[in-house]
C-alpha positions in Angstrom: 8.3 1.2 85.0 5.9 3.6 83.3 8.5 6.3 83.5 10.2 6.7 80.2 13.3 8.8 80.0 12.7 11.8 77.9 16.3 11.8 76.5 15.7 8.3 75.0 12.5 9.3 73.1 13.1 11.2 69.8 11.9 14.8 69.8 9.0 15.5 67.5 10.6 18.7 66.3 13.7 16.8 65.3 11.7 14.2 63.4 9.7 16.9 61.6 12.9 18.7 60.6 14.4 15.5 59.3 11.3 14.7 57.3 11.2 18.3 55.9 14.9 18.0 54.9 14.2 14.6 53.1 11.2 16.1 51.3 13.3 19.1 50.2 16.0 16.7 49.0 13.4 14.7 47.1 12.0 17.8 45.5 15.5 18.8 44.3 16.0 15.3 42.8 12.6 15.5 41.0 13.6 18.9 39.6 16.9 17.5 38.4 15.1 14.5 36.8 12.6 16.8 35.1 15.4 19.0 33.7 17.2 15.9 32.4 14.0 14.6 30.7 13.4 18.0 29.2 16.9 18.2 27.8 16.7 14.7 26.4 13.3 15.5 24.8 14.8 18.6 23.2 17.7 16.6 21.9 15.4 13.9 20.5 13.2 16.5 18.8 16.2 18.2 17.2 17.5 14.8 15.9 14.0 13.9 14.6 13.7 17.3 12.9 17.2 16.9 11.3 16.3 13.5 10.0 13.0 14.7 8.6 14.8 17.5 6.9 17.3 15.1 5.4 14.5 12.8 4.2 12.7 15.8 2.7 15.8 17.0 0.8 16.4 13.5 -0.5 12.8 13.0 -1.6 12.7 16.5 -3.2 15.9 15.7 -5.2 14.6 12.3 -6.4 11.2 13.9 -7.3 13.0 16.5 -9.3 15.1 14.0 -11.2 12.0 11.8 -11.8 10.0 14.8 -13.1 12.8 15.7 -15.5 13.0 12.1 -16.8 9.2 12.0 -17.3 9.2 15.3 -19.1 12.0 14.1 -21.5 10.2 10.8 -22.1 6.8 12.5 -22.7 8.5 14.8 -25.2 10.0 11.7 -27.0 6.6 10.0 -27.1 5.0 13.2 -28.3 7.5 13.6 -31.2 6.9 10.0 -32.2 3.1 10.5 -32.1 3.4 13.6 -34.3 5.6 11.8 -36.8 3.2 8.7 -37.0 -0.4 9.9 -36.6 -1.9 6.7 -38.1 0.1 4.4 -35.9 -0.7 6.5 -32.9 -4.4 6.3 -33.6 -4.3 2.5 -34.1 -2.4 2.0 -30.8 -4.8 4.2 -28.9 -7.7 2.4 -30.4 -6.4 -1.0 -29.5 -5.7 0.1 -25.9 -9.2 1.5 -25.7 -10.7 -1.7 -27.0 -8.6 -3.8 -24.5 -9.7 -1.5 -21.6 -13.4 -1.9 -22.7 -13.1 -5.7 -22.8 -11.3 -5.8 -19.5 -14.2 -3.7 -18.0 -16.8 -6.1 -19.3 -14.9 -9.1 -17.9 -14.5 -7.5 -14.5 -18.2 -6.5 -14.5 -19.3 -10.1 -15.4 -17.0 -11.6 -12.7 -18.4 -9.2 -10.0 -22.0 -10.0 -10.9 -23.5 -12.8 -8.8 -26.4 -13.7 -11.0 -25.6 -15.0 -14.4 -27.2 -12.9 -17.2 -27.6 -13.8 -20.7 -27.7 -11.4 -23.6 -31.0 -11.8 -25.4 
């Protein structure tokens, strides 16, 4: 009863070889997966780089057009100011006065304690 037939029991050497083969197969699969991930990462990086380049080109083009428009409008305003120095002085004075009054109003609204001018 205690006798076990040696042919029925698996050989340890066979088990070890089977496990080593499975480990080698798993390593090959991991290597394939790593290569696939690496390729996908490279593709995504290329796509992102291309999109960034396109965005930069678009932004540079728009900035250039905007700068040209601003230059032309500033030139127009400069010409009008040269032709009408009195009106320019009056407009700038009014804008300065409005800014000063707005500053006082903001300062008073930010102040918690009420002050009175004596």
